[in-house]
C-alpha positions in Angstrom: 0.0 0.0 0.0 1.2 3.5 -0.8 0.0 7.1 -0.7 -1.5 8.7 -3.8 0.8 10.6 -6.0 0.1 14.3 -6.6 -1.2 13.6 -10.1 -3.4 10.7 -8.9 -4.8 12.9 -6.1 -5.4 15.9 -8.5 -7.3 13.6 -10.9 -9.5 12.2 -8.0 -10.3 15.7 -6.9 -11.2 16.8 -10.4 -13.3 13.7 -11.2 -15.2 14.1 -8.0 -15.7 17.8 -8.7 -16.5 17.6 -12.4 -16.9 14.0 -13.6 -20.2 12.9 -15.1 -22.3 9.8 -14.9 -24.1 9.8 -18.3 -26.3 6.8 -17.7 -27.2 7.6 -14.1 -30.6 6.6 -12.7 -30.2 9.3 -10.1 -28.7 12.8 -10.2 -25.3 13.5 -8.7 -25.8 16.2 -6.1 -23.4 18.7 -4.6 -23.7 16.8 -1.3 -22.7 13.6 -3.0 -19.6 15.2 -4.4 -18.8 16.8 -1.0 -19.2 13.4 0.8 -16.9 11.6 -1.8 -14.3 14.4 -1.5 -14.4 13.9 2.2 -13.2 10.4 1.7 -10.0 11.4 0.0 -7.7 12.2 3.0 -7.5 8.5 4.0 -7.4 7.0 0.5 -4.3 4.9 -0.3 -3.3 2.9 -3.4 -3.8 -0.7 -2.6 -2.7 -2.2 -5.9 -2.4 -1.6 -9.7 -4.1 -3.1 -12.7 -2.5 -6.4 -13.8 -2.6 -5.6 -17.5 0.8 -4.0 -17.5 -0.1 -1.4 -20.0 -2.0 1.2 -17.9 -1.5 3.0 -14.5 -5.1 2.2 -13.2 -5.1 1.9 -9.4 -7.1 0.1 -6.7 -8.0 2.5 -3.9 -8.7 1.7 -0.3 -9.1 3.8 2.8 -6.2 3.4 5.3 -8.3 1.0 7.4 -7.9 -1.6 4.6 -11.3 -3.0 4.8 -13.2 -4.0 1.6 -16.8 -5.3 1.4 -19.2 -6.1 -1.3 -20.8 -2.8 -2.5 -24.5 -2.2 -2.4 -24.4 0.9 -4.6 -21.9 2.0 -7.3 -21.4 5.3 -9.1 -19.0 5.7 -12.0 -17.7 9.2 -12.8 -16.3 9.7 -16.3 -14.1 12.1 -18.1 -11.8 11.7 -21.1 -8.5 12.7 -22.8 -7.7 12.7 -26.5 -6.7 9.0 -26.2 -8.6 7.5 -23.2 -11.5 7.4 -20.9 -11.0 8.1 -17.2 -13.3 6.3 -14.8 -13.6 6.7 -11.0 -15.6 4.0 -9.4 -17.3 5.0 -6.1 -18.8 2.1 -4.1 -21.0 2.9 -1.1 -19.7 6.5 -1.1 -16.0 5.4 -1.2 -13.7 5.9 -4.1 -12.4 2.4 -4.9 -10.8 2.4 -8.4 -9.3 4.9 -10.7 -9.1 3.5 -14.2 -7.8 4.8 -17.5 -9.2 3.0 -20.5 -7.2 3.7 -23.8 -9.2 4.1 -27.0 -6.6 2.1 -29.0 -3.9 -0.5 -28.4 -1.2 2.0 -27.4 -0.2 1.5 -23.7 -0.6 4.5 -21.4 2.0 4.5 -18.7 0.9 7.4 -16.5 -2.3 9.3 -15.7 -2.8 12.6 -17.6 -2.5 16.0 -16.0 -5.9 17.5 -15.1 -5.3 20.2 -17.7 -5.4 17.5 -20.4 -8.8 16.1 -19.2 -12.1 17.0 -20.8 -15.1 17.0 -18.5 
């Protein structure tokens, strides 16, 4: 387990603040975003994607507990060559994923300035 990098933390903050959930069955409220942002101080990187071609990370609060989620929200944004997805399970950010549009590997997360919301 390790702390978030500055770039990872910046992306989490931006996705929580401005990410969208296009197929949502409920609206994302300002209080949802505040609650999710409140989770960030204790978030650590628990692991990385096993594909070897992306920097996607598994997130866990510093208590280390994981349970089966009862509710999931996915916030999205994009860059010129990938989607960014933040999975929030039961009000806890659990996975930051970058999904490339093509076959080119992506070795690091983009800067927030390069993300389209």
